[in-house]
C-alpha positions as CSV (number, residue, x, y, z in Angstrom):
1,M,145.3,293.0,101.6
2,G,148.0,295.3,100.5
3,Q,150.9,294.4,98.3
4,L,154.6,294.2,99.2
5,T,155.2,297.2,96.9
6,D,152.8,299.3,98.9
7,L,155.3,299.4,101.8
8,P,157.4,302.5,102.3
9,D,160.9,302.3,100.6
10,E,162.6,302.0,104.1
11,L,160.5,299.0,105.1
12,L,160.8,297.4,101.7
13,H,164.5,297.7,102.0
14,D,164.5,296.0,105.4
15,V,162.5,293.2,104.0
16,L,164.8,292.7,101.0
17,S,167.8,292.8,103.3
18,L,166.7,289.5,104.7
19,L,166.9,287.7,101.4
20,P,169.9,285.7,100.1
21,A,171.4,286.7,96.8
22,V,169.6,284.2,94.6
23,D,166.2,285.2,96.0
24,L,167.0,288.8,95.7
25,V,167.7,288.4,91.9
26,S,164.5,286.3,91.5
27,I,162.3,288.9,93.2
28,S,163.8,291.7,91.0
29,A,162.2,290.0,88.0
30,T,158.7,290.4,89.2
31,C,158.1,294.1,88.7
32,R,159.8,297.5,88.1
33,T,159.5,298.6,91.7
34,L,161.2,295.5,93.2
35,Y,163.8,295.6,90.4
36,R,164.7,299.1,91.3
37,Q,164.8,298.3,95.1
38,S,166.8,295.1,94.6
39,R,169.6,296.9,92.9
40,D,170.3,299.0,96.0
41,E,174.1,299.0,96.6
42,K,173.6,298.6,100.4
43,L,171.9,295.3,99.9
44,W,174.7,293.9,97.8
45,Q,177.4,295.3,100.0
46,R,175.8,293.5,102.9
47,L,175.8,290.2,101.0
48,V,179.5,290.6,100.1
49,N,180.6,291.6,103.6
50,A,178.7,288.6,105.1
51,N,181.2,286.4,103.4
52,I,184.5,288.1,104.3
53,P,185.9,288.8,107.8
54,N,187.3,292.2,106.8
55,K,184.5,294.5,105.7
56,I,184.8,296.7,102.6
57,T,183.1,299.9,101.7
58,K,183.9,300.1,98.0
59,P,183.6,297.4,95.3
60,G,187.2,297.8,94.2
61,I,187.8,297.0,90.5
62,F,184.0,296.4,89.9
63,H,181.5,299.0,89.1
64,T,179.0,297.9,91.7
65,F,178.8,295.6,94.7
66,K,176.2,293.6,92.7
67,D,178.8,293.1,89.9
68,L,181.4,292.1,92.6
69,Y,179.0,289.5,94.2
70,S,178.0,288.1,90.8
71,A,181.6,287.7,89.7
72,H,182.4,285.2,92.4
73,H,179.1,283.6,93.0
74,P,178.7,280.8,94.1
75,Y,182.2,280.6,95.5
76,W,181.9,283.1,98.4
77,F,182.0,280.1,100.8
78,L,185.8,280.0,100.3
79,P,186.6,283.3,102.1
80,R,183.7,282.9,104.4
81,N,185.1,279.6,105.8
82,K,188.7,280.8,105.9
83,I,190.4,277.5,106.9
84,W,190.7,274.6,104.5
85,F,192.9,271.4,105.0
86,S,193.6,268.8,102.4
87,D,194.2,265.0,102.1
88,D,197.3,265.1,99.9
89,E,199.8,262.4,100.7
90,S,200.6,262.0,104.4
91,T,201.6,265.6,105.1
92,G,198.4,267.4,104.1
93,T,198.1,271.1,103.4
94,L,196.5,273.9,105.5
95,I,195.4,276.9,103.5
96,I,193.8,280.3,104.3
97,S,191.3,281.7,101.9
98,R,190.5,285.4,101.6
99,Y,189.2,288.1,99.2
100,D,191.6,290.7,97.9
101,N,189.5,293.8,97.1
102,R,192.5,295.6,95.4
103,R,192.5,293.0,92.6
104,G,189.0,291.6,92.9
105,V,190.4,288.1,93.5
106,V,189.3,285.2,95.8
107,E,192.6,283.5,96.7
108,A,194.0,280.9,99.0
109,F,197.6,280.3,100.2
110,R,199.4,277.7,102.2
111,L,200.0,278.6,105.8
112,V,203.6,277.8,106.6
113,A,205.7,277.9,109.8
114,E,209.4,278.5,109.9
115,L,211.5,277.7,113.0
116,N,213.8,280.3,114.4
117,E,217.3,279.1,115.4
118,E,217.4,279.3,119.2
119,I,219.7,277.6,121.7
120,A,218.4,274.6,123.6
121,V,218.8,274.5,127.4
122,P,218.7,271.5,129.7
123,W,215.7,270.9,131.9
124,Q,217.1,271.4,135.4
125,S,215.0,268.6,137.0
126,H,215.7,266.3,134.0
127,P,219.3,267.1,132.8
128,D,219.1,264.6,130.0
129,V,216.2,266.5,128.4
130,E,216.8,269.6,126.4
131,I,214.2,272.4,126.2
132,Q,214.2,273.9,122.7
133,P,212.4,277.3,122.7
134,F,209.6,277.4,120.2
135,N,208.7,280.7,118.6
136,P,207.9,279.9,114.9
137,R,207.4,282.5,112.3
138,L,204.0,282.0,110.6
139,R,203.3,283.4,107.1
140,L,201.3,282.7,104.0
141,W,203.3,281.3,101.0
142,L,202.2,284.1,98.7
143,D,204.5,283.0,95.8
144,D,202.3,279.9,95.1
145,P,198.6,280.4,95.4
146,I,196.6,277.2,95.8
147,I,193.4,279.0,94.5
148,E,193.1,282.2,92.5
149,L,189.6,283.0,91.2
150,R,189.7,286.2,89.3
151,N,186.2,286.0,87.8
152,P,185.0,282.4,87.4
153,D,182.2,283.2,85.1
154,R,184.5,284.7,82.5
155,L,187.2,282.0,82.6
156,P,186.9,278.5,81.0
157,L,187.5,275.6,83.3
158,R,191.1,274.9,82.2
159,D,192.2,278.5,82.6
160,R,191.5,278.6,86.3
161,Q,194.2,278.0,88.9
162,G,191.6,276.4,91.2
163,S,188.8,274.1,90.0
164,L,185.9,273.6,92.4
165,G,183.6,270.6,92.4
166,T,180.8,269.1,94.4
167,S,180.7,266.2,96.7
168,P,180.0,263.3,94.3
169,R,178.4,260.0,95.2
170,I,181.4,257.7,94.5
171,R,182.8,254.5,96.0
172,N,186.1,254.4,97.9
173,D,187.8,253.4,101.1
174,F,188.6,256.9,102.4
175,L,186.7,259.7,104.1
176,W,187.5,263.4,104.2
177,P,187.4,265.2,106.5
178,P,188.6,262.3,108.7
179,V,186.3,260.7,111.3
180,T,188.5,262.2,114.0
181,I,187.1,265.6,113.3
182,P,183.4,266.3,113.8
183,G,181.9,267.8,110.7
184,E,178.7,268.6,108.8
185,R,179.5,265.6,106.6
186,S,182.4,263.6,105.2
187,V,183.1,263.1,101.5
188,R,183.8,259.8,100.1
189,K,186.5,260.2,97.6
190,R,188.1,258.3,94.7
191,H,190.7,260.3,93.0
192,D,191.1,258.0,90.0
193,F,187.4,258.6,89.2
194,L,188.1,262.3,88.8
195,A,191.2,261.8,86.7
196,D,189.3,261.0,83.5
197,E,187.2,263.8,82.0
198,T,185.1,261.2,80.2
199,S,184.0,259.6,83.5
200,N,180.5,260.0,84.8
201,T,181.8,261.4,88.0
202,F,183.7,264.2,86.3
203,Q,180.9,265.0,83.9
204,N,178.4,265.1,86.8
205,I,180.6,267.6,88.6
206,Q,180.7,269.9,85.6
207,K,176.9,269.6,85.4
208,F,176.4,270.3,89.1
209,R,178.7,273.3,88.9
210,K,176.1,275.3,87.0
211,N,173.6,274.8,89.9
212,P,174.6,276.7,93.0
213,N,172.4,274.6,95.2
214,K,174.4,271.4,94.3
215,I,177.7,272.8,95.3
216,S,179.1,271.8,98.6
217,E,180.2,274.7,100.8
218,T,182.3,272.5,103.2
219,S,184.4,270.4,100.8
220,F,185.8,270.7,97.3
221,Y,188.0,268.9,94.9
222,L,191.1,270.7,93.5
223,L,192.8,269.5,90.4
224,K,196.3,270.9,89.7
225,W,198.5,270.8,86.6
226,P,201.6,272.6,85.4
227,H,201.3,275.7,83.3
228,F,204.5,277.1,81.8
229,G,204.5,280.8,80.9
230,L,202.0,281.8,78.2
231,G,201.8,278.3,76.7
232,Q,199.1,275.7,76.9
233,P,198.6,274.0,80.3
234,V,200.3,270.6,80.5
235,I,197.5,268.3,81.7
236,P,198.9,264.8,82.5
237,R,197.1,261.7,81.3
238,H,197.1,260.1,84.8
239,R,196.1,262.8,87.3
240,I,195.3,260.9,90.4
241,N,198.2,262.5,92.3
242,Q,197.1,265.9,91.2
243,T,193.6,265.7,92.7
244,W,193.1,266.8,96.3
245,I,190.1,267.2,98.5
246,F,189.9,270.2,100.8
247,S,187.5,270.5,103.7
248,T,186.8,273.3,106.1
249,L,186.3,273.3,109.9
250,D,183.2,274.5,111.7
251,P,184.2,277.6,113.6
252,A,182.6,276.1,116.8
253,L,185.5,273.6,116.7
254,Y,188.3,276.1,116.9
255,T,186.8,279.1,118.6
256,P,187.8,279.1,122.3
257,T,185.2,279.7,125.0
258,K,185.2,280.2,128.7
259,D,184.5,276.4,129.2
260,K,186.8,275.4,126.4
261,P,189.8,277.8,126.5
262,F,192.3,275.5,124.8
263,Q,190.2,274.9,121.7
264,G,191.7,276.3,118.5
265,I,194.2,276.0,115.7
266,W,197.7,275.4,117.0
267,V,201.2,274.9,115.6
268,G,203.5,272.3,117.2
269,D,207.2,271.4,117.1
270,Y,207.6,267.8,115.8
271,N,211.4,267.6,116.0
272,F,212.8,266.3,112.8
273,H,209.5,266.7,111.1
274,K,209.6,270.5,111.9
275,C,206.3,272.3,112.4
276,E,202.8,270.9,112.0
277,F,199.4,272.4,112.4
278,L,196.8,270.8,114.7
279,L,193.2,271.3,115.8
280,F,193.0,271.3,119.6
281,L,189.5,270.0,120.3
282,Q,187.9,270.0,123.8
283,R,185.1,267.5,124.1
284,D,182.4,267.8,126.8
285,G,183.0,265.6,129.9
286,G,180.9,262.5,130.1
287,G,179.6,262.9,126.5
288,A,179.7,260.3,123.8
289,R,183.0,259.9,122.1
290,I,183.3,260.3,118.3
291,F,184.6,256.8,118.0
292,E,181.5,255.2,119.3
293,E,179.6,256.2,116.2
294,T,179.1,253.7,113.4
295,P,181.1,254.0,110.2
296,Y,177.8,254.6,108.3
297,D,177.2,257.8,110.2
298,F,180.0,259.5,108.4
299,I,179.1,258.7,104.9
300,N,178.0,261.6,102.6
301,D,174.7,260.6,100.9
302,Q,173.1,262.9,98.3
303,D,169.6,264.0,98.9
304,E,168.0,261.3,96.8
305,A,166.0,258.1,97.4
306,V,168.0,254.9,97.4
307,T,166.7,251.4,96.9
308,A,167.1,248.7,99.5
309,E,169.6,246.9,97.3
310,E,171.7,250.1,96.9
311,E,171.6,250.7,100.7
312,E,172.6,247.2,101.5
313,E,175.4,247.3,99.0
314,E,176.6,250.7,100.3
315,E,176.5,249.5,103.9
316,E,178.5,246.4,103.1
317,E,181.0,248.6,101.3
318,V,181.4,250.9,104.3
319,V,181.9,248.0,106.7
320,L,184.6,246.5,104.5
321,L,186.6,249.5,103.4
322,N,189.4,247.2,102.4
323,G,189.1,245.5,105.8
324,R,190.7,248.4,107.5
325,F,187.9,250.4,109.0
326,E,187.7,248.7,112.3
327,D,191.4,248.8,112.7
328,A,191.3,252.6,112.0
329,F,188.8,253.1,114.7
330,E,190.8,251.0,117.2
331,R,193.9,253.1,116.5
332,A,192.1,256.4,116.6
333,S,192.1,256.8,120.4
334,P,193.7,255.1,123.4
335,P,191.3,252.9,125.4
336,D,191.0,255.2,128.4
337,S,188.0,256.1,130.4
338,L,185.7,259.0,129.5
339,A,186.3,262.5,130.9
340,S,184.3,263.5,134.0
341,N,182.1,266.6,134.3
342,E,184.2,268.0,137.2
343,V,185.8,271.4,136.7
344,D,188.9,273.0,138.1
345,E,189.5,276.7,137.9
346,Y,193.1,277.8,138.2
347,N,194.5,281.3,137.6
348,G,191.2,282.3,136.0
349,V,191.2,279.4,133.5
350,R,188.6,276.6,133.6
351,F,189.9,273.0,133.2
352,Q,187.5,270.3,132.3
353,G,186.8,267.5,129.8
354,R,188.9,265.8,127.2
355,L,191.5,267.6,125.1
356,E,192.6,266.1,121.8
357,G,195.3,267.3,119.4
358,I,194.3,266.3,115.9
359,K,196.8,266.8,113.0
360,L,195.6,269.1,110.2
361,T,199.0,268.6,108.6
362,G,201.2,265.5,109.3
363,D,204.3,263.6,108.6
364,P,205.2,260.1,107.3
365,N,204.9,258.6,110.8
366,I,201.6,260.1,112.0
367,P,199.8,261.5,108.9
368,R,197.3,264.3,108.7
369,G,193.9,263.6,110.1
370,E,195.2,261.4,112.9
371,I,195.2,262.2,116.6
372,S,198.6,263.3,117.9
373,F,197.8,263.3,121.6
374,V,194.9,262.9,124.0
375,A,194.4,264.1,127.6
376,E,191.4,262.2,128.7
377,D,190.6,264.7,131.4
378,I,192.3,268.0,132.0
379,G,190.1,268.5,135.1
380,P,190.6,267.1,138.6
381,K,190.5,263.5,137.3
382,G,193.6,263.9,135.1
383,L,195.6,266.2,137.3
384,L,199.2,265.1,138.1
385,G,200.0,268.2,140.0
386,V,201.3,271.8,139.7
387,S,204.9,272.0,138.5
388,Q,207.6,273.5,140.8
389,D,210.3,273.3,138.2
390,E,211.9,276.7,137.4
391,E,211.0,276.4,133.7
392,F,207.3,275.6,134.4
393,R,206.7,277.0,137.9
394,G,203.0,277.1,138.7
395,V,202.0,275.3,135.5
396,R,199.2,272.7,135.7
397,V,200.3,269.2,134.5
398,V,197.8,266.5,133.4
399,K,198.1,262.9,132.2
400,S,198.1,262.4,128.5
401,K,198.9,259.9,125.8
402,G,201.0,260.5,122.7
403,H,200.6,258.8,119.4
404,I,203.8,257.4,117.7
405,A,204.4,255.1,114.8
406,F,207.0,253.9,112.3
407,E,207.2,255.3,108.8
408,H,204.1,255.0,106.7
409,Y,202.0,254.9,109.8
410,T,202.9,251.3,110.7
411,D,202.9,249.7,114.2
412,D,201.4,252.7,115.8
413,Q,201.0,252.8,119.6
414,W,200.2,255.2,122.5
415,V,202.8,256.2,125.0
416,N,202.6,258.0,128.3
417,T,203.1,261.7,128.1
418,Q,202.5,264.7,130.4
419,L,200.8,267.8,129.2
420,F,201.9,271.1,130.6
421,L,199.0,273.6,130.3
422,I,201.1,276.8,130.5
423,S,198.3,279.1,129.2
424,P,195.4,278.9,126.8
425,D,197.9,280.0,124.1
426,Y,200.9,277.9,125.0
427,V,201.2,274.2,125.9
428,A,204.2,271.8,126.3
429,Q,204.2,268.0,126.1
430,Y,206.8,265.7,127.8
431,W,207.2,262.4,126.0
432,E,208.4,260.1,128.8
433,P,209.8,257.2,126.7
434,M,211.8,259.5,124.4
435,N,212.9,262.0,127.1
436,H,211.7,264.7,124.8
437,I,209.7,267.9,125.3
438,S,207.8,269.6,122.6
439,F,205.8,272.8,122.5
440,F,202.6,274.1,120.9
441,R,201.4,277.7,120.2
442,R,198.0,279.0,119.3
443,V,197.6,280.3,115.7
444,N,195.5,283.5,115.2
445,I,193.8,282.7,111.9
446,D,192.2,286.1,111.4
447,E,195.7,287.6,111.2
448,F,196.2,285.9,107.9
449,T,192.9,286.9,106.3
450,K,194.0,290.5,106.1
451,V,195.3,291.7,102.7
C-alpha cells in the first residue's frame, strides 16, 4: 500500500485542505514533505476565510496567513459567530464581532440604535392613537470596543481589553443564554465565583485557556476594569458587576427562509425605553414548545462522569433555583394553544406557525432574554383580517399577546395585542389596553461586519 506522501502534490493539497488547523500543524511534524505542503499559504488562507464573512486575499500586517491564523487561535469563533448578546443588568448588550485586516485585530462593538425625530400622526380609524414613524439609525459604537484582541499569544491576561474564558461547571440560579432561546447549550453562571483570582473556578478557566478543545465557542465570560492612560489597570476588589457572560445565536435561528420569512434580528420601538433589539423566532406549527422541556435539559454539563450523589445534588439544585424556576417557566409564555400546520400564502409570503419576539436587549420592566410578544399562529388560525385602514391597507393582521410588567420585572402579565405583518422586514404591533402602536424593523447584521 502506498504512502500519503506518494500522492501528487495537487491531490495531497486537496487532502490537507480538509483538515482543521490543529491537525494540519500536527501532520506537518511527521516528515519533511508534509511539513512543506502544510505551509502552503492557500491552506491557511482558507482556514482564515472560513471564520470571517468578508474574505481577504492578503494577510495584512502579518507575514503569512499561517502567522495570521496563529495570532488569533483559538478565538476565531468570535468573528465567525458575529452576533453576541450579554446578561448584564436588565438591559443587556448586543455586540457584533469582526476581523479588521488593516490592523490585524479581532474586535467587537456594541450595536446601537438612534431614533430620528419624526412627527407623529393620528391613526385615522383610532384618532386617540398616534403613529410615530420608526426609522432608526443603526451603527456600531466604535469609540468603546467591548473586545479588542490584537495578538492574544503575545499579551499577558491583564493587558487585554477582552478576556475569554470557558464554560465552567459552577453552581448558580441563572442560565445564559436564557431558556427562551434555543441553543447548543446554556451556561450556568455565578459571577462572584469569577471575581476572585484565587478561586478554583478562576484558576480552572486559566488552565483550560491553554487547551483549545476546552474553550466554548458559543459562550464566554468577559471581565472589565478601568484603565487610565498609560498607567496600571485599576482592578476592583469586588468585580461581580464587571463580569458578563456573552452567548451567540445559531444562524438557523435568525436566518429567514421561505417557510419562516419573519425570522431574524429586529430592532423595535419601546416608547420611553427607546430602541431594543429582538430575535424574531418562528417555531414550527404543531411542534413541541420550548417551555415543555424540563429545567435539567438546559444545564451545561462538562464531558465527564458524575456520581449518582452529584447528579442527585445537581438535579435538586436545578429544581430549586431559589424557588423561582417554575414561576419563570409559567411567565415565559401565555397559556394559549399550539400553532397549527396550516399555511396561508399572501402577496408571495408564507404565513404559518408561531412567531415570538424575544428580547436580546431589554429594559427595567421586561429585561433581556424575556419574550416581548407572541403570535400563537400567524397562519389561518390566528388571522384577524386584512386591514382596510389607509395607513395599513392590505396588511395581514393576526392575534398576539404582549408582555408587560412593572419595574424590576414585577407583576408581569400578558395583554391582547394585534400584529400587523406589513412585510418580512417591517412589522407593527397595536397594544390594545394602552392604545399604543409600536414598530419593528429587520436588522441586516452582515452590514456591520464590514470594516
